[in-house]
C-alpha positions in Angstrom: 100.9 144.3 52.7 98.7 141.1 52.9 101.9 139.1 53.6 102.9 141.4 56.5 99.4 141.3 58.0 99.2 137.5 57.9 102.7 137.1 59.2 101.8 139.4 62.2 98.7 137.3 62.7 100.9 134.2 62.6 103.2 135.8 65.2 100.2 136.5 67.5 99.1 132.8 67.3 102.7 131.6 68.1 102.8 133.9 71.1 99.4 132.7 72.3 100.6 129.1 71.9 103.8 129.9 73.8 101.7 131.3 76.7 99.3 128.3 76.7 102.3 126.0 76.6 103.8 127.7 79.6 100.6 127.3 81.6 100.4 123.7 80.5 104.0 123.2 81.6 103.6 125.1 84.9 100.5 123.2 86.1 100.5 119.8 84.4 103.9 118.8 83.0 106.2 120.3 85.6 106.2 117.2 87.9 106.7 114.8 85.0 109.9 113.1 84.1 112.4 114.8 81.8 111.6 112.4 79.0 107.9 113.3 79.1 108.7 117.0 79.2 110.9 116.6 76.1 108.2 114.7 74.2 105.6 117.3 75.1 107.7 120.2 74.1 108.4 118.6 70.7 104.7 118.1 70.1 103.9 121.7 71.1 106.4 123.1 68.6 105.0 120.8 65.8 101.5 122.0 66.7 102.7 125.6 66.6 104.0 125.1 63.1 100.7 123.5 62.0 98.7 126.5 63.5 100.9 128.9 61.6 99.9 127.2 58.4 96.2 127.2 59.3 96.4 131.0 59.8 98.8 131.7 56.9 98.4 133.8 53.8 96.8 131.7 51.1 98.2 132.8 47.8 96.0 130.4 45.9 94.3 127.0 46.5 97.6 125.2 47.1 100.2 127.8 48.1 100.3 129.2 51.7 102.9 131.6 53.2 103.4 131.6 56.9 105.9 131.4 59.8 105.9 127.6 60.3 109.7 127.7 60.4 109.8 129.9 63.5 109.3 126.9 65.9 112.4 125.4 64.3 114.4 128.6 65.2 113.0 128.2 68.8 114.1 124.6 68.8 117.7 125.5 67.7 117.9 128.1 70.5 116.4 125.9 73.2 117.3 122.2 72.7 120.5 120.4 73.3 119.7 117.4 71.2 120.0 117.9 67.4 117.8 114.9 66.7 114.9 116.6 68.4 115.3 119.7 66.2 115.3 117.4 63.1 112.1 115.6 64.3 110.4 119.0 64.7 111.2 120.0 61.2 110.0 116.8 59.6 106.9 116.8 61.9 105.9 120.3 60.8 106.4 119.4 57.2 104.3 116.3 57.5 101.6 118.3 59.3 101.2 120.2 56.1 99.7 117.1 54.5 96.6 117.5 56.6 95.5 120.1 54.1 95.6 117.5 51.3 98.3 116.0 49.1 99.4 118.2 46.2 102.6 119.4 44.6 102.6 122.4 47.0 102.2 120.2 50.2 105.0 117.8 49.0 107.2 120.8 48.4 106.4 122.0 51.9 107.4 118.6 53.4 110.7 118.7 51.5 111.4 122.3 52.5 110.7 121.7 56.2 112.7 118.5 56.2 115.7 120.3 54.7 115.3 123.1 57.2 115.1 120.5 60.0 118.4 119.0 58.9 119.9 122.5 58.6 118.7 123.5 62.1 120.1 120.3 63.6 123.5 121.4 62.2 123.0 124.9 63.5 122.1 123.4 66.9 125.5 121.6 67.1 127.3 124.8 66.0 125.5 126.8 68.7 126.7 124.5 71.4 130.3 124.6 70.2 130.4 128.3 69.3 131.9 130.9 71.7 129.7 133.8 70.4 127.3 135.5 72.7 123.8 133.9 72.7 122.2 137.1 71.2 124.7 137.0 68.3 124.1 133.3 67.7 120.3 133.9 67.7 120.6 136.6 65.1 122.8 134.4 62.9 120.4 131.4 63.1 117.4 133.6 62.4 119.0 135.1 59.3 120.2 131.7 57.9 116.9 129.9 58.4 114.9 132.7 56.8 117.2 133.0 53.8 117.4 129.2 53.3 113.6 129.0 53.6 113.2 131.5 50.8 115.8 129.8 48.6 114.0 126.4 49.2 110.7 127.9 48.2 112.2 129.3 45.0 113.9 126.0 44.1 111.5 123.3 45.1 108.2 125.3 45.4 105.4 125.5 42.8 105.7 129.2 42.3 107.9 130.4 39.4 111.3 131.3 40.6 111.5 134.7 38.9 108.0 135.7 40.1 108.9 134.6 43.7 112.1 136.6 43.8 110.5 139.7 42.2 107.0 139.9 43.7 106.9 137.8 46.9 110.4 137.5 48.6 110.9 141.3 48.9 107.9 141.2 51.3 108.2 137.8 53.0 111.9 137.7 53.7 112.4 141.0 55.6 109.0 140.5 57.4 109.9 137.0 58.4 113.3 138.0 59.6 111.9 140.9 61.7 109.1 138.8 63.2 111.4 135.9 63.9 113.9 138.1 65.7 111.0 139.6 67.7 109.6 136.2 68.6 113.1 134.9 69.5 113.6 137.9 71.9 110.1 137.4 73.4 110.9 133.7 73.8 114.2 134.5 75.4 112.6 136.9 77.9 110.0 134.3 78.6 112.6 131.6 79.2 114.5 134.0 81.5 111.3 134.6 83.5 110.6 130.9 83.7 114.2 130.3 84.9 113.8 133.0 87.5 110.6 131.4 88.7 112.2 128.0 88.9 115.2 129.5 90.7 112.8 131.2 93.2 110.9 128.0 93.7 114.2 126.1 94.1 115.5 128.7 96.6 112.2 128.5 98.5 112.4 124.7 98.7 116.1 125.0 99.8 115.2 127.6 102.4 112.3 125.5 103.7 114.7 122.5 104.0 117.3 124.7 105.7 114.6 126.0 108.1 113.6 122.5 109.0 117.3 121.5 109.5 117.8 124.6 111.6 114.8 123.8 113.7 116.1 120.3 114.2 119.5 121.6 115.0 118.0 124.0 117.5 116.1 121.2 119.2 119.4 119.2 119.3 121.3 122.2 120.7 118.6 122.8 123.3 118.7 119.2 124.3 122.5 119.2 124.5 122.4 122.4 126.5 119.9 120.8 128.9 122.2 117.7 129.1 125.2 119.9 129.8 123.3 121.7 132.5 122.3 118.4 134.1 125.9 117.1 133.7 127.2 120.3 135.3 124.8 119.8 138.2 125.8 116.1 138.5 129.5 117.0 138.5 128.9 119.7 141.1 127.2 117.1 143.3 129.9 114.6 142.6 132.6 117.0 143.6 130.8 117.9 146.8 130.3 114.2 147.5 133.9 113.4 146.7 135.1 116.2 148.9 133.1 114.7 151.8 134.1 111.1 151.0 137.8 111.8 150.6 138.0 114.1 153.7 136.3 111.6 156.0 138.9 108.7 155.8 141.8 111.1 155.3 140.8 113.0 158.5 140.5 109.7 160.3 144.0 108.6 159.2 145.4 112.0 160.3 143.6 112.2 163.6 144.3 108.6 164.7 147.9 109.0 163.7 148.2 112.2 165.7 146.6 110.6 168.7 149.0 107.7 168.6 152.0 110.1 168.1 150.9 112.4 171.0 149.9 109.7 173.5 152.2 106.8 172.6 153.7 106.8 176.1 150.4 106.6 178.0 148.5 104.3 175.6 148.5 100.5 176.2 149.1 98.0 173.4 145.4 97.2 172.8 144.5 100.9 172.2 147.4 101.3 169.7 146.3 98.1 167.9 142.7 99.4 167.8 143.8 102.8 166.5 146.1 101.2 163.9 143.2 99.1 162.7 141.0 102.2 162.3 143.9 103.9 160.4 144.1 100.8 158.1 140.4 100.7 157.6 140.3 104.5 156.7 143.3 104.1 154.4 141.7 101.2 152.6 138.5 103.2 152.1 140.5 106.1 150.8 142.4 103.8 148.4 139.1 102.4 147.2 137.8 105.8 146.3 141.0 106.8 144.5 140.9 103.4 142.6 137.3 104.1 141.5 138.4 107.4 140.0 141.5 105.9 138.3 139.5 103.0 136.9 136.9 105.4 135.4 139.7 107.5 133.7 141.4 104.4 132.4 138.1 103.0 130.9 137.3 106.4 129.2 140.9 106.6 127.8 140.7 102.9 126.6 143.8 102.0 128.7 142.3 99.5 131.1 144.0 96.1 130.6 142.0 92.9 130.6 143.8 89.7 131.5 141.8 86.6 130.7 142.4 83.3 132.5 140.4 80.4 133.9 138.5 81.3 137.1 137.3 78.8 139.6 133.6 79.6 139.8 133.1 78.1 143.3 136.1 80.1 144.6 134.8 83.3 143.0 131.4 82.9 144.6 132.9 81.9 148.0 135.1 85.0 148.0 132.2 87.3 147.2 130.0 85.8 150.0 132.8 85.8 152.6 133.7 89.4 151.7 130.2 90.7 152.4 129.1 88.2 155.0 130.3 90.2 158.0 129.0 93.5 156.6 125.6 92.0 156.1 125.5 90.5 159.6 126.6 93.8 161.1 123.7 95.6 159.4 121.2 92.9 160.2 120.6 91.9 156.6 120.3 88.3 155.5 122.8 87.3 152.7 121.6 84.4 150.6 123.3 82.3 147.9 121.4 80.4 145.3 123.2 78.3 142.7 121.5 76.7 139.7 122.4 73.1 138.9 124.7 72.3 136.0 127.0 75.3 136.5 130.5 75.1 134.9 133.5 74.6 137.0 135.5 77.5 135.5 134.9 80.8 133.7 137.3 82.2 131.1 137.5 85.9 132.1 139.5 88.4 134.1 139.2 87.4 137.8 140.1 90.9 139.2 137.5 92.7 137.1 134.7 90.1 137.6 135.3 90.4 141.4 135.3 94.1 141.1 131.9 94.1 139.4 130.4 91.6 141.8 131.7 93.6 144.8 130.2 96.8 143.4 126.8 95.2 142.8 126.7 93.5 146.2 128.1 96.5 148.0 125.3 98.7 146.5 122.7 96.1 147.4 123.7 96.0 151.0 124.2 99.7 151.2 120.7 100.6 149.9 118.9 97.9 151.8 117.9 99.2 155.3 116.4 95.8 156.2 115.5 92.5 154.6 117.9 90.4 152.5 120.3 90.4 149.6 120.3 87.3 147.3 123.2 86.3 144.9 121.9 83.9 142.3 124.3 82.1 139.9 122.8 80.5 136.8 123.3 79.9 133.1 121.4 81.3 130.2 121.2 80.5 126.5 120.3 83.0 123.8 119.9 82.6 120.0 120.6 85.3 117.5 120.5 84.5 113.7 122.5 81.2 113.5 124.5 81.8 116.7 123.6 80.1 120.0 125.4 81.9 122.9 125.9 80.5 126.4 126.0 83.0 129.3 126.9 82.8 133.0 124.5 85.1 134.9 125.1 86.6 138.4 121.9 88.1 139.8 122.1 90.4 142.8 118.6 91.0 144.2 117.8 93.2 147.2 114.8 94.4 149.1 116.0 97.9 149.4 114.8 101.4 148.4 114.6 100.5 144.6 115.2 102.8 141.7 112.5 104.8 139.8 112.0 103.6 136.2 113.0 107.0 134.7 116.4 106.7 136.4 117.3 103.3 135.1 119.6 104.7 132.4 121.1 107.6 134.2 122.5 105.6 137.2 124.9 103.9 134.8 126.4 107.3 133.7 129.5 108.7 135.4 128.7 111.3 138.0 125.0 110.6 137.9 122.8 108.9 140.6 119.1 108.4 141.0 119.1 111.1 143.7 121.9 113.6 144.1 121.6 113.4 147.9 122.1 109.6 147.9 125.9 109.8 148.2 125.6 112.2 151.2 123.1 109.8 152.9 124.7 106.5 152.1 128.3 107.4 151.1 130.2 106.5 147.9 131.4 108.3 144.7 128.5 107.3 142.4 131.0 105.8 140.0 130.6 102.1 140.8 127.8 101.3 138.4 129.4 103.3 135.6 132.7 101.4 136.0 130.9 98.1 136.4 128.9 98.6 133.1 132.1 99.5 131.2 134.0 96.5 132.7 131.2 94.2 131.7 131.3 95.4 128.1 135.1 94.9 128.1 134.6 91.3 129.2 132.1 90.7 126.4 129.1 90.8 128.7 126.5 93.3 130.0 124.6 94.5 133.1 120.8 94.6 133.2 118.6 96.3 135.7 115.1 95.4 136.9 113.8 97.7 139.7 110.9 99.8 140.9 110.9 102.4 143.6 110.4 101.0 147.2 110.3 97.5 145.7 114.0 96.6 145.6 116.3 95.9 142.6 117.8 93.1 140.6 121.1 93.7 138.8 122.1 90.9 136.4 125.7 90.5 135.3 125.9 88.4 132.1 129.3 87.0 131.1 130.0 84.8 128.0 130.7 81.1 128.5 130.9 79.5 125.1 129.6 80.2 121.6 128.3 77.4 119.4 127.4 77.6 115.7 
């Protein structure tokens, strides 16, 4: 009965160590690397084997019976590396030497080393076997207990006959029963730990998903806001377009009807004047339609760019002549400033460069009630990494109504303007700057804006000249 009592005491100590190890793992080792966790678990199992010896049943001054091999069973069931199992067996055996060196302690080292080698083999078999885990656990427990008893009988200091007749009938069944109980307790403990880890992992995942959902909700709300704004802008655009298209179209129809109904009574000068008005209205209508077509071509990537040498002086002269009369009629001063050292030609698409300049200068004159509009032509050099780039810069500066700083980006978007009522007041589709920005990008350049409300605006068109390495 003394064997059974001491074995139960051993089992209590092992359970206590297992609980303390779980606390140590949960609060200290859990954030460590996998290698550190592995080393700590090996040391804990060796310590558990040593504690079993400390609280074992001492048959005499040298011989101690205990459950020091139970940590080996735990290692077989828990580890994936057979070498770790072998280290635990040898480590538990060597720990027996802390009680002194004698024939019994040497026999204990040999016994645990042999058990460590056996358990390493059982570990390999467990990972390859298709049996259920509970069946494999029972088999491992039986084999380890039987081999431990045989080893004690063969290499121990107790006479073999005496061991088989007086000791093994108590130690073997008690050891098997307690080993199985501890294995099941350990298995339940591992399942609980796995559930806790799974819950923690799920909570972390849910927390991450919650953050992602919140971010997605913010993005969706922002997109919904943008869609609402875009819908508002498009509604304003359609209203403006309806007005802009109807005005020249009505003029064409009305003047044509007047000529048709009164051709017999009208003199030649009146017919010529009406024809000029029809032509002017038709040109305005054509310009509006071209703006819409250009925007759709740019968005579809179907706008062709034809590069050729452009006479810079001719380009500037055409721009000034085109708007000279309009500026004089409105009472606005139109000024040209040219920097020294300008190139004679520009390699670009003449039609698109003229289109951009006309959009910028048309807007400058349109939104300048009084004052002046200045076209400045200069060169600029920029350096990025090991590249030095040369640019030709067209600056269109006006003394008009200006643009609020928070609207600097939106006025370059299709269907958007600094003020939705602008088109109704000044006319136009609101597509000019959007088209000009996209055309500038296609030509390898850019458009920059510098403006403040009631202080006028400066639009700078930058086009590439040459690139030097």
